[in-house]
C-alpha positions as CSV (number, residue, x, y, z in Angstrom):
1,M,0.0,0.0,0.0
2,S,1.2,3.4,-0.8
3,V,1.4,6.3,1.7
4,E,-1.4,8.2,-0.2
5,T,-3.8,5.2,0.2
6,I,-3.1,4.8,3.9
7,T,-3.6,8.6,4.4
8,T,-6.8,8.5,2.5
9,V,-8.1,5.5,4.6
10,I,-7.1,7.1,7.9
11,S,-8.7,10.4,6.8
12,A,-11.9,8.7,5.9
13,A,-11.9,6.8,9.2
14,A,-11.3,10.0,11.1
15,L,-14.1,11.8,9.2
16,L,-16.4,8.9,9.9
17,L,-15.5,8.9,13.6
18,S,-16.0,12.7,13.8
19,F,-19.5,12.3,12.2
20,F,-20.5,9.7,14.8
21,G,-19.1,11.9,17.6
22,A,-21.0,14.9,16.3
23,F,-24.2,12.8,16.0
24,G,-23.7,11.5,19.6
25,W,-23.2,15.0,20.9
26,M,-26.3,16.2,19.1
27,I,-28.4,13.3,20.5
28,R,-27.1,13.9,24.1
29,R,-27.9,17.6,23.7
30,M,-31.4,16.9,22.4
31,D,-32.1,14.5,25.3
32,A,-31.0,17.2,27.8
33,M,-33.2,19.8,26.1
34,E,-36.1,17.4,26.2
35,V,-35.7,16.9,29.9
36,R,-35.7,20.6,30.6
37,L,-38.7,21.2,28.3
38,E,-40.6,18.4,30.1
39,Q,-39.8,19.9,33.5
40,R,-41.0,23.3,32.5
41,L,-44.2,22.1,30.8
42,G,-44.9,19.8,33.7
43,A,-44.7,22.8,36.1
44,R,-47.0,24.8,33.9
45,I,-49.5,22.1,33.5
46,D,-49.5,21.4,37.3
47,G,-50.1,25.2,37.9
48,G,-52.9,25.3,35.5
49,D,-54.4,22.1,36.9
50,E,-54.4,23.6,40.4
51,K,-56.0,26.9,39.2
52,L,-58.6,24.9,37.3
53,S,-59.4,22.7,40.3
54,T,-59.9,25.8,42.5
55,R,-62.2,27.4,39.9
56,I,-64.2,24.2,39.6
57,D,-64.5,23.8,43.4
58,T,-65.7,27.4,43.7
59,L,-68.3,27.0,41.0
60,D,-69.5,23.8,42.6
61,E,-70.0,25.5,45.9
62,K,-71.9,28.4,44.3
63,L,-74.1,26.1,42.3
64,T,-74.8,23.9,45.3
65,A,-75.8,27.0,47.3
66,R,-78.1,28.2,44.5
67,I,-79.7,24.8,44.1
68,D,-80.3,24.6,47.9
69,G,-81.9,28.1,47.8
70,V,-84.2,27.1,44.9
71,E,-85.2,23.9,46.8
72,R,-86.1,26.0,49.9
73,E,-88.1,28.4,47.8
74,L,-89.9,25.6,46.1
75,V,-90.9,24.0,49.4
76,E,-92.2,27.4,50.5
77,V,-94.2,27.8,47.3
78,K,-95.7,24.4,47.7
79,I,-96.8,25.2,51.2
80,S,-98.3,28.5,50.1
81,V,-100.3,26.9,47.3
82,A,-101.5,24.2,49.7
83,R,-102.7,26.9,52.1
84,L,-104.4,28.8,49.3
85,E,-106.2,25.8,48.1
86,G,-107.2,24.5,51.5
87,P,-109.4,21.5,52.0
88,P,-112.1,20.9,49.4
89,R,-115.4,22.7,50.1
90,H,-118.6,20.7,50.1
91,L,-121.7,22.1,48.6
92,L,-123.8,20.5,51.3
93,P,-122.5,20.5,54.8
94,A,-122.3,17.1,56.5
95,R,-124.8,16.7,59.4
């Protein structure tokens, strides 16, 4: 083998190894970026989840209070209607 052939083979091998090294570095960097992004998004989602849970709980309490109020009013209306109607009147009084 001549010196030029050996130099070409060594250069090609070095170039191939540098490509693999650069590719490995890029993959490692992307993995680190993915972890950071996942942590940031997880924190944002958890914060949004807490805010949403608080809003839902508040709405649930308000709706429960309104429904209870309507129920009480309905009972009062039923009692008032029953008092207005009273017992049925007979045309002929019983003796």
